[in-house]
C-alpha positions in Angstrom: 56.6 136.1 59.6 59.1 133.7 57.7 61.4 136.6 57.2 61.4 137.5 60.9 62.2 133.9 61.9 64.9 133.7 59.3 66.4 136.9 60.6 66.5 135.8 64.2 67.9 132.4 63.2 70.6 134.1 61.5 71.5 136.4 64.3 71.6 133.4 66.5 73.9 131.5 64.3 76.2 134.4 63.8 76.5 134.9 67.6 77.2 131.2 68.0 79.9 131.0 65.5 81.5 134.1 66.9 81.3 132.5 70.4 83.0 129.4 68.8 85.9 131.6 67.5 86.2 133.4 70.9 86.4 130.1 72.8 88.9 128.3 70.4 91.4 131.3 70.2 91.4 131.8 74.0 94.6 130.7 75.8 95.5 128.4 77.4 93.6 126.1 75.0 92.4 123.1 77.1 90.2 120.1 76.3 87.2 121.9 77.7 87.8 124.7 75.3 88.1 122.4 72.3 85.0 120.4 73.1 83.0 123.5 73.8 84.2 125.0 70.5 83.1 121.8 68.7 79.8 122.0 70.5 79.2 125.5 69.6 80.2 125.1 66.0 78.0 122.0 65.7 74.8 123.7 67.1 75.5 126.7 64.7 75.7 124.3 61.7 72.7 122.4 63.0 70.6 125.5 63.5 71.6 126.9 60.0 71.0 123.8 58.1 67.8 122.9 59.9 66.4 126.5 59.7 67.5 127.7 56.2 65.8 124.8 54.4 62.8 126.3 52.3 60.1 124.9 50.3 61.2 127.1 47.6 64.6 125.4 47.4 65.1 122.4 45.1 64.4 119.0 46.7 68.1 118.1 46.2 69.2 121.2 48.2 66.9 120.5 51.0 67.9 116.8 51.2 71.6 117.8 51.5 70.7 120.4 54.2 68.7 117.7 56.2 71.5 115.3 56.0 73.9 118.0 57.2 71.5 118.8 60.0 71.8 115.1 61.3 75.5 115.1 61.0 75.7 118.2 63.0 73.3 116.9 65.6 75.5 113.8 66.0 78.5 116.0 66.5 76.9 118.4 69.0 75.5 115.5 71.1 79.1 113.8 71.3 80.7 117.2 71.9 78.2 117.9 74.8 79.0 114.5 76.4 82.8 115.1 76.1 82.5 118.7 77.4 80.7 117.4 80.4 83.4 114.9 81.1 86.0 117.5 81.0 84.2 119.9 83.1 83.4 117.3 85.7 86.9 115.9 85.4 85.5 112.4 85.1 86.7 110.2 82.2 84.8 107.1 81.0 87.3 105.6 78.5 85.3 102.6 77.4 81.9 104.5 77.0 83.8 107.4 75.3 85.3 104.9 72.7 82.0 103.4 72.1 80.2 106.6 71.6 82.9 108.0 69.3 82.9 104.9 67.2 79.2 104.9 66.9 79.1 108.7 66.2 81.7 108.4 63.4 79.8 105.5 61.9 76.4 106.9 62.0 77.7 110.4 61.0 79.1 109.0 57.8 75.9 106.8 57.2 73.8 110.0 57.8 75.2 111.4 54.6 73.8 108.5 52.7 70.2 107.4 51.7 70.2 105.0 54.6 69.0 107.6 57.0 67.2 110.2 54.8 66.5 108.8 51.2 64.7 111.6 49.5 62.3 114.6 49.9 58.7 113.4 49.7 57.1 116.8 49.5 58.2 120.5 49.4 54.8 122.0 49.7 53.5 123.2 52.1 56.4 121.8 54.3 59.5 119.9 53.7 58.9 116.1 54.5 61.7 113.6 54.3 61.4 109.8 53.5 63.0 108.2 56.6 64.9 104.9 56.6 65.4 102.5 59.5 68.8 104.0 60.4 67.0 107.2 61.1 65.6 105.9 64.4 69.1 104.6 65.3 70.7 108.0 64.7 67.9 109.7 66.8 68.5 107.1 69.6 72.4 107.8 69.5 71.7 111.5 69.6 69.4 111.3 72.6 71.6 108.8 74.4 74.7 111.2 74.1 72.7 114.2 75.2 71.3 112.3 78.2 74.8 111.1 79.2 76.1 114.6 79.0 73.3 116.0 81.1 73.7 113.2 83.7 77.4 114.0 84.0 76.7 117.7 84.4 74.1 117.1 87.1 76.5 114.7 89.0 79.2 117.4 88.8 76.8 119.9 90.4 76.0 117.6 93.2 79.8 116.9 93.8 80.9 120.6 93.8 81.4 122.0 97.3 82.6 125.6 96.6 79.5 128.0 96.4 80.8 129.9 93.4 81.6 126.8 91.4 78.5 125.1 92.4 76.3 128.0 91.1 78.3 127.9 87.9 77.8 124.2 87.5 74.0 124.7 88.2 73.7 127.3 85.5 75.6 125.2 82.9 73.4 122.2 83.7 70.1 124.2 83.5 71.2 125.9 80.2 72.2 122.7 78.7 69.0 120.9 79.8 66.7 123.7 78.5 68.7 123.7 75.1 68.4 119.9 74.8 64.6 120.1 75.6 64.2 122.8 72.9 66.1 120.9 70.3 64.6 117.6 71.0 61.0 119.0 71.0 61.4 121.1 67.8 63.5 118.7 65.8 62.4 115.2 67.1 59.0 115.1 68.8 57.2 117.8 66.7 59.0 116.8 63.6 57.5 113.3 63.8 54.2 114.2 65.2 53.4 117.3 63.1 55.8 117.2 60.1 53.7 119.5 58.1 54.4 122.4 60.5 58.1 122.3 59.7 59.2 122.8 63.5 62.9 122.3 62.6 62.8 126.0 61.8 62.8 126.7 65.5 66.2 125.1 66.2 67.5 128.5 66.7 65.6 128.5 70.1 67.9 125.8 71.4 71.0 127.5 69.9 70.1 130.8 71.6 69.5 129.1 75.0 72.9 127.4 74.8 74.8 130.5 73.6 73.0 132.8 76.2 73.9 130.2 78.9 77.6 130.3 77.9 77.7 134.0 77.8 76.2 134.3 81.3 78.5 131.7 82.8 81.5 133.5 81.2 80.6 137.0 82.1 79.1 136.5 85.6 80.8 133.4 86.7 84.3 133.7 85.2 83.9 130.4 83.3 87.0 129.5 81.2 88.7 132.8 81.9 87.5 134.3 78.4 85.2 137.0 79.8 87.1 140.0 78.2 87.5 138.3 74.8 83.7 137.4 74.7 82.6 140.9 75.8 84.7 142.4 72.9 83.4 139.9 70.5 79.7 140.7 71.6 80.6 144.3 71.0 81.8 143.7 67.5 78.7 141.5 66.8 76.4 144.2 68.0 78.1 146.7 65.8 77.6 144.3 62.8 73.9 143.8 63.7 73.5 147.6 64.0 74.9 148.0 60.5 72.7 145.4 59.2 69.6 146.9 60.8 70.5 150.2 59.5 70.9 148.6 56.0 67.5 147.2 56.1 65.8 150.4 57.4 67.4 152.4 54.7 66.4 149.8 52.1 62.9 149.8 53.6 62.7 153.7 53.5 64.0 153.9 49.8 61.4 151.3 48.8 58.6 153.2 50.4 59.7 156.4 48.9 60.2 154.9 45.4 57.0 152.7 45.8 58.7 149.5 44.9 58.3 146.6 47.4 61.4 144.6 48.2 60.9 140.8 48.3 63.8 138.5 49.2 64.0 134.8 49.1 65.7 132.9 52.0 68.9 132.6 49.9 68.8 136.1 48.9 68.4 137.2 52.4 71.4 135.0 53.6 73.6 136.5 50.7 72.6 140.0 51.7 73.5 139.4 55.5 76.8 137.8 54.5 77.7 140.9 52.2 76.8 143.3 55.2 78.9 141.4 57.5 81.9 141.4 55.1 81.5 145.2 54.6 81.4 145.7 58.4 84.5 143.7 58.9 86.3 145.8 56.2 85.6 148.9 58.4 87.8 147.5 61.2 91.1 149.0 60.1 89.3 152.3 59.5 87.8 152.3 62.9 91.1 151.6 64.6 92.6 154.6 62.8 89.9 156.9 64.1 90.3 155.3 67.5 93.9 156.3 67.5 93.1 159.8 66.3 90.4 160.4 69.0 92.7 159.0 71.7 95.4 161.5 70.8 93.0 164.4 70.8 90.5 163.6 73.6 92.3 161.1 75.8 95.8 162.3 76.0 96.0 161.6 79.7 94.7 158.1 79.6 97.0 155.5 81.0 97.3 151.7 81.3 96.4 151.1 85.0 97.3 147.4 84.7 100.7 148.2 83.4 101.1 150.6 86.4 100.1 148.0 88.9 102.3 145.3 87.3 105.3 147.8 87.6 104.6 148.6 91.2 104.1 145.0 92.1 107.6 144.2 90.4 109.0 147.0 92.4 107.7 145.7 95.9 109.1 142.3 95.1 112.6 143.5 93.9 113.4 146.4 96.2 114.5 145.9 99.9 115.5 149.5 100.5 112.8 151.8 101.8 113.9 155.0 100.1 114.6 153.4 96.7 111.2 151.5 96.9 109.1 154.7 97.7 111.0 156.8 95.1 110.6 154.3 92.3 106.8 153.9 93.1 106.3 157.7 93.0 108.2 157.9 89.8 105.9 155.3 88.3 102.7 157.2 89.3 103.9 160.7 88.3 103.8 160.4 84.5 100.4 158.7 84.5 98.5 161.1 86.9 100.6 164.3 86.5 100.1 165.6 90.2 101.7 168.7 91.4 103.7 166.5 93.9 103.8 163.0 95.3 105.0 162.2 98.8 105.1 159.4 101.3 104.9 160.5 104.9 105.8 157.9 107.5 104.4 157.5 111.1 108.0 157.2 112.4 109.9 160.5 112.9 113.1 158.8 112.4 112.3 158.3 108.7 112.2 161.3 106.4 109.4 162.2 104.1 110.1 161.0 100.6 108.7 163.3 97.8 109.0 164.2 94.1 107.6 167.2 92.3 106.9 170.6 93.7 105.9 169.7 97.3 104.4 172.4 99.5 106.6 174.0 102.1 104.5 172.7 105.0 102.3 169.6 105.1 99.4 169.1 107.5 100.1 167.3 110.8 100.2 163.6 110.7 97.1 163.3 112.8 95.2 165.3 110.2 96.7 163.3 107.3 95.4 160.1 109.0 91.9 161.5 108.9 92.3 162.2 105.1 92.7 166.0 105.5 95.1 167.7 103.0 94.1 171.2 103.5 92.4 173.3 100.8 94.1 171.7 97.8 92.5 169.4 95.4 94.9 166.5 96.3 94.3 163.1 97.7 95.5 161.3 100.8 95.6 157.5 100.9 96.5 155.6 104.1 99.4 153.1 104.1 98.4 150.5 106.6 98.1 146.8 107.1 95.8 145.0 109.5 98.4 145.1 112.2 100.2 148.5 111.5 99.6 152.0 110.3 102.7 152.8 108.2 102.0 156.4 106.9 100.3 158.2 104.1 100.6 158.5 100.3 100.0 162.2 99.4 99.1 163.3 95.8 98.9 167.0 95.0 96.4 168.7 92.7 96.6 167.5 89.1 98.6 169.8 86.7 96.0 169.4 83.9 93.3 170.9 86.3 91.1 167.8 86.2 90.0 165.9 89.2 91.0 162.4 90.3 88.5 160.0 88.7 87.0 156.9 90.3 89.3 154.7 88.2 92.3 156.7 89.4 91.3 156.2 93.0 90.7 152.4 92.4 94.1 152.1 91.0 95.7 154.2 93.8 94.0 152.2 96.4 95.6 149.0 95.0 99.0 150.7 94.9 98.6 151.9 98.4 97.9 148.3 99.6 100.9 146.8 97.9 103.2 149.6 99.0 102.0 149.1 102.6 102.7 145.4 102.6 106.1 146.0 100.9 107.1 148.7 103.5 106.1 146.5 106.4 108.2 143.7 105.1 111.2 146.1 104.7 110.6 147.1 108.4 110.6 143.5 109.5 113.6 142.6 107.3 115.5 145.6 109.0 114.6 144.2 112.3 115.9 140.9 111.3 119.1 142.4 110.1 119.5 144.5 113.3 118.9 141.4 115.4 121.4 139.4 113.3 124.0 142.1 113.8 123.5 142.3 117.5 123.6 138.4 117.7 126.8 138.4 115.5 128.4 140.9 117.9 127.4 138.9 121.0 128.6 135.7 119.4 131.9 137.3 118.4 132.5 138.6 122.0 131.5 135.2 123.4 133.8 133.5 120.9 136.7 135.6 122.0 136.1 134.8 125.6 135.9 131.1 124.9 139.1 131.2 122.9 140.8 133.0 125.8 139.4 130.5 128.3 140.4 127.7 126.0 143.9 129.1 125.7 144.2 129.1 129.5 142.9 125.6 129.8 145.3 124.4 127.2 148.2 126.1 129.1 147.0 124.5 132.3 146.6 121.1 130.7 150.1 121.3 129.3 151.3 122.2 132.8 149.4 119.2 134.2 150.9 116.9 131.5 154.3 118.2 132.4 153.8 117.7 136.0 152.5 114.2 135.6 155.4 113.3 133.4 157.9 114.7 135.8 156.2 113.1 138.9 156.0 109.7 137.1 159.8 109.8 136.3 160.6 111.0 139.8 158.4 108.2 141.5 159.5 105.4 139.1 163.0 105.1 140.2 162.5 104.8 144.1 159.6 102.4 143.4 161.8 100.1 141.3 164.4 100.1 144.1 161.7 99.2 146.7 160.4 96.5 144.4 163.8 95.0 143.8 164.8 94.9 147.6 161.4 93.4 148.4 162.1 90.7 145.8 165.5 90.0 147.3 164.1 89.6 150.8 161.3 87.3 149.6 163.9 85.1 147.8 166.0 84.7 151.0 168.9 86.9 150.2 168.7 88.6 153.5 168.1 85.4 155.5 165.1 83.3 156.5 161.8 85.0 157.1 158.7 83.7 158.9 155.5 82.9 157.2 154.0 86.0 158.7 156.8 88.2 157.5 156.5 86.6 154.0 152.8 87.4 153.8 153.4 91.1 154.8 156.4 91.5 152.4 154.3 89.8 149.6 151.6 92.3 150.1 154.2 95.2 149.9 155.7 93.6 146.8 152.3 93.3 145.0 151.5 96.9 145.9 154.8 98.1 144.7 154.3 96.1 141.4 150.9 97.8 140.9 152.5 101.2 141.6 155.1 100.6 139.0 152.6 99.6 136.4 150.3 102.5 137.3 153.2 105.0 136.9 154.1 103.5 133.7 150.6 104.0 132.4 150.4 107.5 133.5 153.8 108.1 131.9 152.5 106.8 128.6 149.4 108.8 128.8 151.3 111.9 129.4 153.6 111.1 126.4 150.3 110.7 124.2 149.1 114.1 125.3 152.4 115.8 124.7 153.2 114.0 121.4 156.1 112.0 122.8 154.6 108.7 122.6 157.1 106.8 120.4 157.1 103.2 119.2 160.7 101.8 118.9 160.5 98.5 117.1 163.4 96.0 117.8 163.9 92.3 117.1 161.9 90.3 119.8 160.9 86.9 120.7 157.2 87.4 121.6 156.9 83.8 122.9 159.7 84.3 125.4 158.3 87.8 126.4 155.0 86.3 127.3 156.7 83.5 129.2 158.7 86.0 131.2 155.7 88.1 132.1 153.8 85.1 133.1 156.6 83.8 135.4 156.8 87.4 136.9 153.2 87.6 137.7 152.7 84.1 139.1 153.5 85.4 142.6 150.7 87.8 142.4 148.3 85.3 141.0 149.2 82.8 143.7 148.4 85.4 146.4 144.9 85.5 144.9 144.7 81.6 144.7 144.5 81.8 140.9 146.4 79.6 138.5 148.0 80.9 135.2 148.5 78.4 132.4 150.7 79.1 129.4 152.2 76.7 127.0 155.1 78.4 125.1 155.0 77.5 121.4 157.9 75.3 120.2 158.6 77.6 117.3 157.5 81.2 116.8 158.6 83.8 114.3 160.9 86.6 115.4 159.0 90.0 115.2 160.1 93.6 115.4 158.3 95.1 118.4 158.5 97.8 120.9 159.3 95.3 123.8 158.7 97.5 126.7 155.4 98.6 125.5 154.3 95.1 124.5 155.3 93.8 127.9 153.0 96.5 129.4 150.1 95.4 127.3 150.6 91.7 128.2 150.9 92.6 131.9 147.7 94.6 131.8 145.7 91.9 130.2 147.0 89.3 132.8 146.7 91.7 135.8 143.1 92.5 134.9 142.3 88.8 134.5 143.7 88.2 138.0 141.8 91.0 139.8 138.5 90.3 138.1 138.4 86.4 138.4 137.1 84.5 141.4 139.6 82.6 143.8 140.3 79.1 142.5 139.9 79.8 138.9 142.4 79.4 136.2 143.6 82.0 133.6 144.4 80.5 130.2 147.1 82.2 128.0 147.6 81.2 124.5 150.0 82.5 121.8 149.6 81.1 118.2 150.0 81.9 114.5 146.6 82.2 112.8 145.8 83.4 109.3 149.2 85.2 109.0 149.0 86.9 112.3 150.6 86.5 115.8 147.5 86.1 118.1 147.7 86.3 122.0 144.6 85.7 124.1 144.2 85.9 127.8 140.9 84.1 128.9 139.4 84.3 132.5 136.2 83.1 134.0 135.5 86.4 135.8 132.5 88.6 135.9 132.6 89.7 132.2 131.7 93.1 130.8 128.0 94.2 130.4 126.9 94.3 126.8 125.7 98.0 127.0 129.2 99.1 128.2 131.5 97.1 125.9 131.6 99.7 123.1 133.3 102.2 125.6 135.8 99.8 127.0 138.9 101.0 125.3 138.3 104.7 125.8 140.4 106.7 128.2 139.4 106.5 131.9 136.3 104.3 131.2 135.6 101.5 133.6 132.5 99.2 133.5 130.0 99.7 136.4 130.8 96.1 137.8 134.5 96.6 137.5 134.3 99.8 139.6 132.5 97.8 142.4 135.0 95.0 142.2 138.1 97.2 142.1 137.5 100.8 143.1 141.1 101.8 142.8 141.5 101.1 139.2 142.3 103.9 136.7 140.7 102.9 133.3 143.8 103.7 131.3 145.4 100.2 131.0 143.1 99.1 128.1 143.3 102.5 126.5 147.1 102.3 126.4 147.0 98.7 125.1 144.7 99.8 122.2 147.3 102.6 121.3 150.2 100.3 121.5 148.5 97.6 119.3 147.3 100.2 116.8 150.8 101.6 116.6 152.0 98.2 115.6 149.5 97.9 112.8 147.5 95.2 114.8 144.0 94.8 116.2 142.5 94.0 119.6 140.8 90.7 120.4 137.9 91.0 122.8 135.0 88.7 123.7 132.9 88.8 126.8 129.9 87.2 128.3 128.5 88.8 131.5 128.9 86.4 134.5 130.9 83.9 132.5 134.3 85.7 131.7 136.2 87.6 129.1 138.9 87.1 126.5 141.4 90.0 125.9 144.3 89.9 123.5 145.7 91.2 120.3 146.5 90.1 116.7 149.8 91.4 115.0 150.6 91.1 111.3 153.5 88.8 111.0 154.5 90.0 107.5 154.6 93.7 108.3 156.5 93.1 111.6 159.0 90.5 110.3 161.4 93.1 109.0 163.3 95.8 110.7 161.5 99.3 110.2 163.6 102.2 108.8 164.9 104.5 111.3 162.3 107.2 110.7 159.3 105.1 111.1 159.2 105.4 114.9 156.0 107.4 115.3 153.2 108.4 117.5 149.5 107.2 116.9 147.7 109.3 114.1 144.7 110.1 116.3 146.8 111.9 119.0 148.7 114.8 117.5 150.9 116.8 119.7 149.3 119.8 121.5 
């Protein structure tokens, strides 16, 4: 009976160590892999040291084995706790540090007489003399096991995905049952019935833990090491088979010879280790025979995963239908060796793509859709997506006279699905390209029409500018004459006039004055549009210019019952300005102030030197400019809403031209306005820049208005 238990224990330990290696060498190596490897290694060492101790061994050997069993138990309990933390993705740093420190300390002490001091009895069971630290070590082991189980159970309750929840439940139950088996056999029974030597049954817990791991890996995909574990299990089964054959042969020989074979526990372990070593040495020989048998019996075997990887790469890389289909068929041909391969499309506009010796005639497409390929042993696979039937993939009879196997059809089904999606994507891409080409053609035609229309508009605009310029020149001369004659009559050069006549003539004079300014504005706008707006700077006395403009407009101001105040500076620097255009700017500011101010008000005009600049301001007490419209005030043809109501006949180009003239002199406009309280308009000119005569070639047009 002892030999049977020993054999089962050794098998369990071997499987556990093999599982440790499989988990540790798997990639990627995560914290979960590491802690699970330590856990499996620890339970293997624990089961081995607890189960291999025999009464026949010397007391010193059993004492060392017992101490190692305690050290392994501490390691496996801490590894189970850390494994549970990584699986549940919950970290408890303070608790983990406390448990790690306690485990290291008590693990070192467990190898000293402070836990197990000596072996009291070897017969009929191994009984250790326990010291007080024994119970502290047992408490730590149990605490860590309970902590690990608690975390695993909490993880099971938290998981919502059904597959992951089942996996978490299996891990918890397996760990729970293994812990129960280990605690019962090595703690409870070991203290209640020490003479029974229950520690021999530690392999039960080891088996439960290992079987649980194997099940979760194989059936639930835990840690992604399914294939590696299955291969390892196969090797272990092979080793166990050799071991069993060895003992069967030994038993048969002993029965024939008549000599009974009796082995001690140590001799049994040594024999098993020797058998395992011999089995491992047969690996290279086994691989050699595998290659030989493959060449003889499996010449047509292929790597289906490599083919699927190649097809997937082609579906991603290729965007041409013919190239893709041909490449996929060429990938399948050397693996399956069919008589021919072909792709038949639903659309009659797309030719059938085939390689190999294809038949002269193929069944009708409606028959192919039903999977009928005539009397040949070929196969038909449908190329379709949930939204579209694309065509059929045809495979002729295999040249080696064998049939298509189930593995072949599974691989071909995956190829057909990937090819269907790729072809559908190519169709959609071609539709997008066709639409893009059509759109490009339409946009090109529309662009040509727009360019032709724009050219006509530019020609019409140039004609308009030329007409405005010509009309302005033609109207300016007679209006100037009319204005001059009216001024002479008003001054009495033609004799005395009555008050009524004076009032009528004054109205005519004001209107002619406004027309002269308006024509001047239109003429300058025309020059801006045609690129003929030039600034010709000459030596000027700005103070005198302002005085003259104020004197000239006082008659108009008086007709509106408005006073104009201007105090000429005693001294003012001489500047080089375009006198005519500056006069027009000043006149526009004063004229606007008169027309938008109430009767009886006063317009204050100031000219001063401030911070190295000549500053002119014209301040009125009129209606002001709304805040929402102030940012548009100096744009062409813009007029504020209240200004249009006050003066419907305005043009909206006076302030626009004023900005162009001031900008051309390198200056800046001055503007402030409070709705309902009045406005201040003016400009600031740099004295240093304008105090010297400009070179002849500096007469220019504004930069933001190139010639057309």
